[in-house]
C-alpha positions in Angstrom: -41.7 -15.1 16.8 -43.9 -18.0 15.8 -43.1 -19.9 12.6 -45.8 -22.2 11.3 -44.8 -24.2 8.3 -46.9 -26.5 6.1 -46.1 -28.2 2.8 -45.7 -25.4 0.3 -44.4 -25.8 -3.2 -40.7 -25.3 -2.3 -39.3 -25.7 1.2 -36.8 -23.1 2.4 -38.7 -20.1 1.1 -39.7 -17.5 3.6 -43.0 -16.0 2.8 -45.8 -14.4 4.7 -48.5 -16.4 3.0 -47.9 -19.1 0.4 -51.0 -20.7 -1.0 -50.5 -23.5 -3.5 -52.8 -26.5 -4.1 -54.8 -25.3 -1.1 -51.8 -25.5 1.1 -50.6 -22.5 3.1 -47.3 -21.6 4.7 -47.5 -18.8 7.3 -44.5 -17.3 8.8 -45.1 -14.8 11.7 
């Protein structure tokens, strides 16, 4: 299980792909 986190709106939210302001949060 790999978890890659990048600044994304709110921290603590688990989403597959969060795109906001060109920033993406990917949780695999």
